[in-house]
C-alpha positions in Angstrom: -8.9 -7.8 -3.8 -7.3 -11.1 -3.6 -4.2 -9.7 -2.0 -3.9 -8.5 1.6 -2.1 -5.3 2.5 1.1 -7.1 3.1 1.1 -8.5 -0.5 1.4 -12.2 0.6 -1.4 -13.5 -1.7 -0.7 -14.6 -5.3 -2.6 -12.1 -7.4 -4.1 -8.6 -7.1 -7.4 -8.4 -9.1 -9.4 -5.2 -9.2 -11.9 -3.7 -11.6 -11.4 0.0 -11.8 -13.6 2.2 -13.9 -14.5 -0.7 -16.2 -11.3 -2.5 -17.1 -10.0 -5.4 -15.0 -6.5 -5.0 -13.5 -4.8 -8.3 -12.6 -1.2 -8.7 -11.6 1.2 -10.2 -9.2 1.5 -7.9 -6.1 4.8 -6.4 -5.1 5.7 -5.2 -1.6 5.9 -1.6 -2.7 2.3 -1.6 -3.8 1.3 -3.2 -0.5 3.1 -0.5 1.4 1.5 2.3 -0.7 -2.0 0.8 -0.1 -1.3 0.7 3.6 -0.2 4.3 3.6 -3.3 5.4 1.6 -5.6 3.5 4.0 -3.8 5.1 7.0 -4.0 8.6 5.7 -7.7 8.1 4.6 -8.6 6.9 8.1 -6.9 10.0 9.6 -9.1 12.4 7.5 -11.9 14.3 9.1 -15.4 12.9 8.3 -16.1 15.8 6.0 -12.9 15.2 4.1 -13.6 11.5 3.8 -17.1 12.4 2.5 -15.5 14.5 -0.2 -13.0 11.8 -1.2 -15.8 9.2 -1.2 -17.9 11.4 -3.6 -14.9 11.7 -5.9 -14.2 8.0 -5.9 -17.8 6.7 -6.0 -18.4 4.4 -8.9 -14.7 4.2 -9.9 -13.9 0.9 -8.0 -11.1 2.7 -6.2 -13.4 3.3 -3.2 -13.2 -0.4 -2.4 -9.5 -0.1 -1.8 -10.0 2.2 1.1 -12.5 -0.1 2.9 
């Protein structure tokens, strides 16, 4: 991703399940990504493993790294 979680960079570029997604970031998206990462980190290892299995190969898994 070319944007950090605070949304200060110029573009957000991500390939998700094939198509490329490219847009200017907004602060709400950065806040949501921060919340998702925080909640993901708080999951138990078994729950994270289940989420990882669901997201594997979609490109979304890289958002939580």
